[in-house]
Steps between C-alpha positions, in 0.01 A plus 500: 500500500171665557535721812241707692525783742236679702503874530327711775489857620297691757708820546533798261387487144429131510429464122836690411676268748375188320568639160862580599552158642360339193731699274805431707425119498446493133845679461687230707755281340361158445133611488354408174161542330234426500422697805150455632350753723194440705232763561552716802296414812445721797506292826474553867819487687582163661682489841613865459507765767166667610379761251711366214373597161360269224752328270512498124608138398603347168695193373743480217616183329803482259776272381806512705815300416734584780553410879189564717706625778660767257138593406402547868813721556391713197138521627633620842708769315191618312307530827778710646528721193118556516520611874469201704769480772712188483418406856133554495281339765271225381142574445535875523380757248729532204545686165591179327506131591625244245468135579651215284222243472652229280787430257370209285494182729804613698462404874730645756478589866782693620525793738524748211250337251197280520356374173233462430381781728381318820180711543382583150249219485303638785507879409207621302694821413747288315273227358230740360739681270703185419182333399439767240815397321571145605165364644544146378864481624585246776737673728823311589424281804112524446257254337231758424481781255543862593129547440415203720728630782327837469159352523592343834601823668282666751333816354581713804753741339377719229686467159355742256597508134606867408643502151629266223728772341797624688 
């Protein structure tokens, strides 16, 4: 099933952090090509501590043929390997953040996993890169395409395209 993850980093070598996460995800059991990588965007921090640095954000989409909960556990292991503490406070600066956005049309709402991601449809820093690779896609539980959802979002947060190649 087509699966997407959002990547973000605002500490250390942000680009290297995203590259390392992308490689680790591509190497996971169950992840199959084609792997689509959005351009990288630089975004203002949302809800972070005062003085937090800007994030680099991107989205990956790939085929995944295993249990979404297993994927989530693997993504958390990647975060930890790349320097994110396992019990990291929410909305605090971090070397890497990997959010599971959707796994096909799987819908689940448990303590451990919510699919589709409950806030992705309102986050410009997620929708902008996702629109680059799946702009006509209708997210699970939505009736509008990614591009249409993006067009509805308030322009208050800066989302600047940095690079296509990473």
